[in-house]
DOZA-142485 format. One record per residue (C-alpha): residue in three letters; x, y, z. Coordinates in steps of 0.5 Angstrom, whole numbers, padded with zeros to 4 digits, always signed. Layout:
# residues N
ALAXYZ
...
This chain:
# residues 656
MET+0242+0142+0375
THR+0240+0146+0382
ASP+0243+0143+0387
THR+0237+0142+0391
LEU+0236+0142+0399
THR+0233+0137+0402
PRO+0232+0139+0410
ALA+0227+0135+0414
PRO+0220+0138+0413
ASP+0218+0137+0420
ALA+0223+0142+0422
LEU+0222+0148+0418
SER+0217+0154+0418
LEU+0214+0156+0412
SER+0218+0161+0410
ASP+0225+0157+0412
TYR+0222+0151+0407
LEU+0221+0157+0401
GLN+0228+0159+0402
ALA+0231+0153+0403
TYR+0228+0151+0397
GLN+0229+0157+0393
ALA+0222+0159+0393
THR+0217+0165+0394
LEU+0209+0166+0395
VAL+0207+0171+0389
THR+0199+0172+0387
THR+0198+0171+0380
ASP+0191+0171+0376
GLY+0187+0172+0383
SER+0191+0165+0386
TYR+0197+0164+0390
ALA+0203+0161+0387
LEU+0210+0158+0388
SER+0215+0162+0384
VAL+0222+0158+0384
HIS+0228+0160+0382
GLY+0234+0155+0380
GLU+0239+0154+0373
ILE+0240+0148+0369
LEU+0245+0146+0364
VAL+0245+0144+0357
GLY+0252+0143+0354
LYS+0256+0148+0357
ARG+0251+0153+0357
VAL+0248+0155+0364
VAL+0241+0157+0364
PRO+0238+0160+0369
TYR+0230+0160+0371
HIS+0225+0164+0375
LEU+0218+0161+0374
VAL+0211+0158+0377
PRO+0212+0151+0376
ASP+0205+0148+0372
GLU+0204+0144+0379
GLY+0206+0151+0383
PHE+0199+0154+0384
LEU+0196+0153+0391
GLY+0189+0156+0390
LYS+0185+0162+0390
THR+0186+0168+0394
ASN+0180+0167+0398
LYS+0182+0159+0399
TRP+0189+0161+0401
ARG+0187+0165+0406
LYS+0183+0161+0409
LEU+0188+0155+0410
ASP+0191+0155+0417
GLU+0199+0155+0417
ALA+0199+0147+0417
SER+0195+0146+0412
ARG+0199+0152+0407
TYR+0205+0148+0410
ALA+0202+0141+0408
LEU+0200+0144+0401
LEU+0207+0147+0400
THR+0211+0140+0401
GLU+0206+0137+0397
ARG+0207+0142+0391
TRP+0214+0143+0391
ASN+0220+0138+0394
THR+0226+0135+0391
ALA+0222+0131+0386
ALA+0218+0137+0384
ARG+0224+0141+0382
ALA+0227+0135+0378
ARG+0220+0134+0374
LEU+0221+0142+0373
GLU+0228+0142+0371
ALA+0227+0135+0366
GLN+0221+0140+0363
LEU+0226+0145+0362
LEU+0232+0142+0360
GLN+0228+0138+0355
CYS+0225+0144+0352
ALA+0232+0148+0352
GLU+0236+0142+0349
HIS+0231+0142+0343
ILE+0232+0150+0343
VAL+0240+0150+0343
ALA+0239+0144+0337
ILE+0235+0149+0333
ALA+0240+0154+0334
HIS+0246+0150+0333
GLU+0243+0147+0326
TYR+0241+0154+0323
GLU+0247+0158+0326
LEU+0242+0162+0331
ASP+0243+0165+0338
PRO+0239+0162+0343
GLY+0239+0167+0348
SER+0232+0171+0347
ALA+0229+0164+0347
LEU+0232+0161+0353
ALA+0231+0168+0357
ALA+0223+0167+0357
PHE+0225+0162+0363
GLN+0225+0168+0367
ALA+0219+0170+0368
LYS+0217+0170+0376
TYR+0209+0170+0375
GLU+0208+0166+0370
ARG+0207+0159+0369
ALA+0213+0154+0366
GLN+0209+0151+0360
THR+0207+0158+0358
ARG+0214+0160+0358
CYS+0216+0153+0354
THR+0212+0155+0349
LEU+0214+0162+0348
ALA+0221+0160+0348
LEU+0219+0155+0343
ASP+0216+0160+0339
ARG+0222+0165+0339
ILE+0227+0160+0337
ALA+0221+0158+0331
ALA+0221+0165+0330
LEU+0228+0166+0329
GLN+0229+0160+0325
GLY+0224+0162+0320
SER+0228+0169+0320
HIS+0233+0165+0317
ALA+0230+0164+0310
ALA+0226+0170+0312
THR+0225+0177+0306
ARG+0228+0183+0308
GLN+0220+0186+0310
ALA+0221+0181+0316
GLU+0228+0183+0318
LYS+0225+0190+0318
THR+0219+0189+0322
ARG+0223+0185+0328
ASP+0228+0191+0327
ALA+0222+0196+0328
ILE+0219+0192+0334
ASN+0227+0192+0338
LEU+0225+0193+0345
SER+0232+0192+0346
LEU+0234+0199+0343
TYR+0229+0203+0347
PRO+0233+0207+0351
GLU+0236+0209+0344
SER+0230+0212+0341
PHE+0231+0218+0347
THR+0237+0222+0342
VAL+0237+0228+0347
ALA+0238+0224+0353
GLN+0242+0219+0350
ARG+0247+0225+0348
MET+0247+0228+0355
GLN+0252+0226+0361
ARG+0246+0225+0366
HIS+0248+0225+0374
PHE+0242+0221+0377
ILE+0242+0222+0385
ALA+0237+0216+0388
VAL+0234+0219+0394
LEU+0231+0213+0398
GLY+0227+0212+0404
PRO+0220+0211+0407
THR+0214+0216+0408
ASN+0216+0222+0412
SER+0223+0222+0411
GLY+0224+0228+0407
LYS+0226+0225+0401
THR+0223+0231+0397
HIS+0226+0237+0400
ALA+0233+0237+0398
ALA+0231+0235+0391
MET+0226+0241+0391
GLU+0230+0246+0393
HIS+0236+0244+0388
LEU+0230+0244+0383
ALA+0228+0251+0385
GLU+0235+0254+0385
ALA+0236+0251+0378
LYS+0236+0255+0372
SER+0231+0250+0369
GLY+0228+0244+0371
ALA+0222+0239+0371
TYR+0218+0236+0376
LEU+0215+0230+0374
ALA+0209+0227+0379
PRO+0205+0220+0379
LEU+0198+0224+0380
ARG+0196+0230+0378
LEU+0195+0232+0386
LEU+0202+0232+0387
ALA+0204+0236+0380
LEU+0199+0241+0383
GLU+0203+0241+0390
ASN+0209+0242+0388
TYR+0207+0247+0382
GLN+0205+0252+0388
ARG+0211+0250+0392
LEU+0216+0252+0386
LEU+0211+0259+0385
ASP+0212+0260+0392
ALA+0219+0260+0392
GLY+0219+0265+0386
VAL+0220+0260+0380
ALA+0217+0261+0374
VAL+0214+0255+0372
SER+0208+0252+0369
LEU+0204+0247+0370
ILE+0202+0241+0365
THR+0198+0235+0366
GLY+0194+0231+0362
GLU+0187+0234+0363
GLN+0190+0242+0365
ARG+0195+0247+0363
LYS+0197+0253+0367
LEU+0202+0256+0363
HIS+0207+0262+0365
PRO+0210+0266+0359
ASP+0217+0266+0361
ALA+0217+0259+0365
THR+0224+0256+0366
HIS+0221+0250+0370
VAL+0215+0246+0369
ALA+0211+0241+0374
SER+0207+0235+0371
THR+0205+0228+0371
VAL+0210+0223+0369
GLU+0206+0222+0363
MET+0207+0229+0360
LEU+0215+0228+0360
ASN+0218+0233+0354
PRO+0224+0229+0352
ASN+0226+0234+0347
LYS+0228+0240+0351
PRO+0234+0240+0355
ILE+0234+0242+0363
GLU+0239+0242+0368
VAL+0235+0239+0374
ALA+0230+0234+0374
VAL+0225+0231+0379
ILE+0222+0224+0378
ASP+0218+0222+0384
GLU+0215+0215+0387
ILE+0220+0212+0382
GLN+0218+0205+0386
LEU+0212+0205+0381
LEU+0217+0203+0376
ASP+0214+0196+0378
ASP+0207+0198+0376
PRO+0205+0193+0370
ASP+0200+0199+0368
ARG+0203+0205+0369
GLY+0211+0203+0370
ALA+0212+0204+0363
ALA+0212+0212+0364
TRP+0217+0211+0369
THR+0222+0207+0364
ALA+0221+0213+0360
ALA+0223+0219+0364
VAL+0229+0215+0367
CYS+0231+0213+0360
GLY+0229+0220+0357
VAL+0229+0226+0361
PRO+0233+0231+0358
ALA+0237+0233+0365
SER+0243+0234+0367
THR+0242+0232+0375
VAL+0236+0227+0375
TYR+0233+0225+0382
LEU+0230+0219+0383
LEU+0225+0219+0390
GLY+0222+0214+0392
ALA+0222+0207+0397
LEU+0229+0204+0399
GLU+0226+0197+0395
ALA+0227+0200+0389
ARG+0235+0201+0390
GLU+0237+0195+0385
ALA+0232+0196+0380
ILE+0235+0203+0380
GLU+0242+0201+0379
SER+0240+0196+0374
LEU+0237+0201+0369
VAL+0242+0207+0370
LYS+0247+0202+0368
ARG+0243+0200+0362
VAL+0242+0208+0360
GLY+0248+0211+0362
GLY+0250+0216+0367
THR+0253+0216+0374
LEU+0249+0214+0380
GLU+0249+0217+0387
VAL+0245+0213+0392
ARG+0242+0217+0399
GLU+0238+0212+0404
LEU+0234+0216+0409
GLN+0231+0214+0415
ARG+0224+0216+0418
LYS+0225+0222+0422
SER+0219+0221+0427
PRO+0218+0214+0430
LEU+0212+0209+0428
GLN+0209+0205+0433
MET+0203+0200+0433
GLU+0199+0201+0439
LYS+0198+0196+0444
GLN+0190+0194+0442
PRO+0186+0195+0436
LEU+0181+0201+0436
GLY+0175+0196+0438
THR+0170+0201+0437
LEU+0169+0209+0434
LYS+0167+0211+0441
ASN+0175+0210+0442
LEU+0176+0215+0436
GLN+0181+0222+0437
ALA+0182+0228+0434
GLY+0187+0227+0429
ASP+0186+0220+0427
VAL+0185+0217+0420
LEU+0181+0211+0418
ILE+0183+0207+0412
ALA+0178+0203+0408
PHE+0179+0200+0401
SER+0173+0202+0397
ARG+0169+0209+0396
ARG+0162+0205+0399
GLU+0166+0203+0405
VAL+0169+0210+0406
LEU+0162+0214+0406
SER+0159+0208+0410
TRP+0165+0209+0415
ARG+0165+0217+0414
ASP+0158+0217+0416
GLN+0159+0212+0423
ALA+0165+0217+0425
ILE+0159+0223+0424
GLU+0155+0219+0429
GLN+0160+0219+0434
GLY+0160+0227+0433
PHE+0166+0229+0429
ALA+0167+0233+0423
VAL+0170+0229+0418
SER+0174+0229+0411
ALA+0173+0224+0406
ILE+0179+0222+0401
TYR+0177+0216+0396
GLY+0181+0215+0389
ASN+0174+0217+0385
LEU+0175+0224+0387
SER+0178+0230+0383
PRO+0185+0232+0386
GLU+0182+0239+0388
VAL+0177+0235+0391
ARG+0182+0231+0395
GLN+0186+0237+0396
ALA+0180+0241+0399
GLN+0178+0235+0404
ALA+0185+0234+0406
GLU+0187+0242+0408
ARG+0179+0242+0412
PHE+0183+0237+0416
ILE+0190+0240+0416
GLU+0186+0247+0418
GLY+0182+0243+0424
GLU+0176+0245+0421
THR+0175+0237+0421
LYS+0178+0232+0426
ILE+0177+0225+0423
VAL+0180+0223+0416
VAL+0176+0217+0413
GLY+0181+0215+0406
THR+0183+0210+0401
ASP+0190+0208+0400
ALA+0189+0215+0396
ILE+0192+0218+0402
GLY+0198+0214+0402
MET+0201+0218+0396
GLY+0201+0225+0395
LEU+0197+0228+0400
ASN+0200+0231+0406
THR+0195+0229+0412
PRO+0199+0230+0418
ALA+0195+0225+0422
ARG+0196+0223+0430
ARG+0194+0215+0428
VAL+0192+0211+0422
ILE+0187+0206+0423
PHE+0186+0200+0418
THR+0178+0198+0418
THR+0181+0192+0414
SER+0187+0189+0412
SER+0184+0186+0405
LYS+0183+0190+0398
TRP+0180+0187+0392
ASP+0185+0186+0387
GLY+0181+0185+0380
TYR+0180+0178+0381
SER+0178+0177+0389
GLU+0179+0180+0396
GLY+0186+0179+0399
THR+0191+0182+0404
ILE+0195+0188+0402
ALA+0202+0188+0400
ALA+0206+0190+0405
ALA+0209+0196+0401
LEU+0202+0199+0401
ALA+0201+0198+0409
LYS+0207+0201+0410
GLN+0206+0207+0406
ILE+0199+0208+0408
ALA+0201+0208+0415
GLY+0207+0212+0414
ARG+0202+0218+0414
ALA+0202+0217+0421
GLY+0206+0222+0426
ARG+0208+0227+0421
PHE+0215+0231+0423
GLY+0214+0237+0426
ALA+0206+0236+0428
HIS+0207+0229+0432
GLU+0213+0227+0435
THR+0210+0220+0435
GLY+0206+0216+0429
PHE+0201+0211+0431
VAL+0198+0205+0428
ALA+0192+0200+0429
GLY+0187+0196+0427
PHE+0180+0196+0428
ASP+0179+0190+0430
ALA+0184+0184+0433
LYS+0185+0180+0427
THR+0186+0187+0423
HIS+0191+0189+0428
ARG+0195+0182+0428
THR+0195+0182+0421
ILE+0198+0190+0419
ALA+0203+0189+0425
ALA+0205+0183+0421
LEU+0206+0187+0415
LEU+0210+0193+0418
HIS+0215+0188+0420
GLU+0216+0184+0413
LYS+0222+0185+0410
LEU+0220+0188+0403
GLU+0223+0185+0397
PRO+0227+0189+0392
LEU+0224+0191+0385
PRO+0227+0187+0380
ASN+0232+0189+0376
THR+0230+0187+0369
GLY+0223+0187+0365
PHE+0222+0194+0366
PHE+0215+0196+0363
VAL+0215+0200+0355
ALA+0209+0202+0352
PRO+0210+0205+0345
ASN+0209+0212+0343
LEU+0205+0214+0336
ASP+0212+0215+0333
TYR+0214+0207+0335
LEU+0207+0204+0332
GLN+0209+0208+0326
GLN+0215+0205+0325
ILE+0212+0198+0325
SER+0206+0200+0321
ALA+0211+0203+0316
ALA+0215+0196+0316
THR+0209+0191+0316
GLY+0204+0195+0312
GLN+0199+0194+0318
THR+0195+0201+0319
GLN+0190+0198+0324
LEU+0191+0200+0331
GLN+0189+0194+0335
PRO+0194+0189+0331
LEU+0200+0194+0332
LEU+0199+0194+0339
GLU+0199+0186+0339
LEU+0205+0186+0334
PHE+0208+0191+0340
THR+0206+0186+0345
LYS+0210+0180+0342
HIS+0216+0184+0342
ILE+0219+0180+0337
ASN+0227+0182+0337
VAL+0227+0182+0345
HIS+0234+0179+0347
ASP+0235+0179+0354
GLU+0227+0181+0358
PHE+0231+0187+0360
PHE+0225+0191+0357
LEU+0218+0188+0357
PRO+0211+0191+0354
ALA+0207+0194+0359
ASN+0199+0192+0360
LEU+0196+0194+0354
THR+0189+0191+0355
ASP+0185+0197+0356
GLN+0188+0201+0350
MET+0187+0194+0346
GLU+0180+0194+0348
LYS+0178+0202+0345
ALA+0183+0200+0339
ARG+0178+0194+0338
TRP+0172+0200+0336
LEU+0177+0205+0334
ASP+0179+0201+0328
THR+0172+0201+0325
LEU+0172+0209+0324
PRO+0175+0212+0319
LEU+0180+0216+0323
THR+0188+0216+0322
LEU+0193+0212+0326
ALA+0194+0219+0330
ASP+0187+0220+0332
ARG+0185+0213+0334
PHE+0192+0212+0338
THR+0190+0219+0341
PHE+0183+0217+0343
SER+0185+0210+0345
LEU+0189+0214+0351
CYS+0184+0218+0353
PRO+0183+0217+0360
VAL+0176+0215+0360
SER+0174+0209+0364
THR+0170+0204+0360
LYS+0167+0201+0367
ILE+0162+0207+0367
PRO+0157+0207+0362
MET+0156+0215+0361
LEU+0163+0216+0360
GLU+0164+0210+0355
ARG+0158+0213+0350
ALA+0161+0220+0350
LEU+0168+0218+0348
GLN+0165+0214+0342
ASP+0160+0220+0340
TRP+0167+0224+0341
ALA+0171+0219+0336
GLY+0164+0219+0332
CYS+0164+0227+0331
ARG+0172+0226+0330
ALA+0171+0222+0324
LYS+0166+0226+0321
GLN+0170+0232+0322
ARG+0165+0235+0326
THR+0166+0239+0333
ALA+0164+0236+0339
PRO+0160+0241+0343
LEU+0162+0241+0350
LEU+0154+0239+0354
ARG+0154+0241+0361
MET+0151+0236+0365
GLU+0143+0237+0367
GLY+0139+0234+0371
ARG+0141+0231+0378
GLY+0143+0224+0381
GLY+0138+0224+0386
ARG+0140+0219+0392
ASN+0146+0217+0387
GLU+0148+0225+0387
LEU+0155+0224+0389
GLN+0157+0219+0384
TYR+0153+0223+0379
GLN+0157+0229+0381
GLU+0164+0225+0381
ASP+0163+0222+0374
THR+0160+0228+0371
CYS+0168+0231+0374
LYS+0171+0225+0370
LEU+0167+0227+0363
TYR+0169+0234+0363
ALA+0176+0232+0365
ALA+0176+0228+0359
TYR+0174+0233+0354
ALA+0179+0238+0357
TRP+0185+0232+0355
LEU+0182+0231+0348
GLY+0181+0239+0348
TYR+0189+0239+0348
ARG+0191+0234+0343
MET+0185+0236+0338
PRO+0183+0243+0339
GLU+0179+0243+0333
THR+0174+0238+0335
PHE+0174+0239+0342
PRO+0174+0247+0342
ASP+0171+0248+0349
GLY+0177+0246+0353
GLU+0177+0252+0357
MET+0170+0251+0359
ALA+0171+0244+0361
GLN+0176+0246+0365
ARG+0171+0252+0369
LEU+0166+0246+0369
MET+0172+0241+0372
GLN+0173+0246+0378
SER+0166+0248+0380
THR+0163+0241+0379
SER+0169+0239+0384
GLU+0167+0245+0389
GLU+0160+0242+0389
ILE+0162+0236+0390
ASP+0166+0238+0396
ALA+0161+0243+0399
LEU+0156+0237+0398
LEU+0161+0233+0402
GLN+0161+0238+0407
ALA+0153+0239+0407
GLN+0153+0231+0409
ASN+0157+0232+0414
THR+0154+0238+0417
ARG+0146+0234+0416
GLN+0148+0228+0419
ARG+0151+0231+0425
HIS+0145+0235+0426
ASP+0141+0229+0425
ARG+0145+0226+0430
ARG+0144+0232+0435
ARG+0137+0231+0434
GLY+0135+0224+0434
PRO+0129+0220+0436
ALA+0127+0223+0443
GLY+0133+0227+0443
LYS+0137+0221+0443
PRO+0144+0220+0438
ARG+0143+0215+0434
LYS+0149+0210+0434
PRO+0152+0205+0430
VAL+0150+0197+0431
ASN+0155+0192+0430
GLY+0160+0197+0426
LYS+0155+0198+0420
ARG+0150+0205+0419
SER+0144+0204+0422
TRP+0138+0207+0425
LYS+0134+0206+0431
GLY+0127+0209+0431
């Protein structure tokens, strides 16, 4: 059993208490919870655990945020103490002893079942059930047929790195360049890439791929741009700039640069970074990202093979918290960046800043990369004086701000409104004080509460990324192997089989979040399409939350099933009062058609037209944003009775 500490509760702060009792606060399923770690002893076997106790949920995010420090402390000590640990370890011991007994009887290795006790964000009872399911599966396999053995082998995530045969044959040297925003991580890596005989830059965003494609072009490199929706192919290309999902694992190159490596920990997209580290066939591989990724990188490189060199960098210009919150938009200055966390709030704050007489750039995720870049360039060139943006500016946009101002410290996380993560706060704040443009970067909150919260987040020490549990998503070959082993031909059940990861021994690799893909797979399985076609449609970057786009994807899949071409229809009509939203959705529609056009050109023959319409629609959106800028500034100058309109209570309002 783990040795538990019994300090006097009234002598400890909240953080001290957590540390003393080997616990951390986590958010899972929209709630705050305790995640605890320790060990139990089963015979002579030491079994580590890292779990959320069944009684460790502290309440929904909103409820927890409303509690004061004393109430949080009281709830924490009630839910997690020496007695609670004893109950948890008794629960785990009972489960583990049962597993070990079965393993002994059937001459099985209980390791993969007991490894289920290590899942930082999951409930103890859930993982005990999973552990028992695993040993039951192993018990069944003892008398299973050859067919069942083939099934387990087909879903063996432990062999994931070995599936990248070209990279596995190479002697690769990894160089991790780690540091905060504005520490110069990219410069040396891109110089080496430009000088190499061949290479690849792998980006998290189309915007970053485009930016570094241009950078390589300017350096005289024969380079192609390849993203899901866009191709600019050089006939004699030696290099490629692409989004990370477009990795080519079969063509050996000299140098590769993988950007934003800390996204390994992202349950939705982290699988692409796992694949890149495992499979990029380059002699030298640069891994660029945040300092907290170091332990994860060391662990993953050790597993996939190769040598590792780590370079840690410091920020080039100091970052300083303002003494006071901004308080009012009257205190805005040229060079400021306002941060909000939704499209609606960005446009509202933009309008208010315009009312103060500023020309403003607006940047948010729903805009295409081209529009975001155009809006950023207007700020860089001085055409606009203020940027209002979401966390979309935190990655991939060169916005040399003098000061970053958070209008709020809360963001909707899909379950509830909650305080942003310290890592996100630091990444966004780091955009202030760009080296060579401003000597010092300044950060502030709009109001006193936000100011205090952001200051605390910037001082918070970040936890390192986990050094196990790297996310993996199945490619088509993987699914076809499972299909051949099981006889299952429907996409949705195959994806479910993959997520159950029957044959995973140590939790080093875990299935990525495939929820959205499986939702599409359900209706795709009703169509007379090949597995390959259904898999491709399931990956098409279309949000099912936008009805127009969801209907389009279903219509296009129907055309493919009927072996008819899918015409590209230019969107007619206007959006009226929602013109901007209409144009944004239209641009996404053209992007999705272009994405499919590269993969199924016989069904989607108008891919080049879709590219042109993407570009022209992006230009319309940028022009619309600028027209709103001009019109509102003009209206402000006129105002009722010749007086400028002013914001009321921090919200857009008109008097008169």
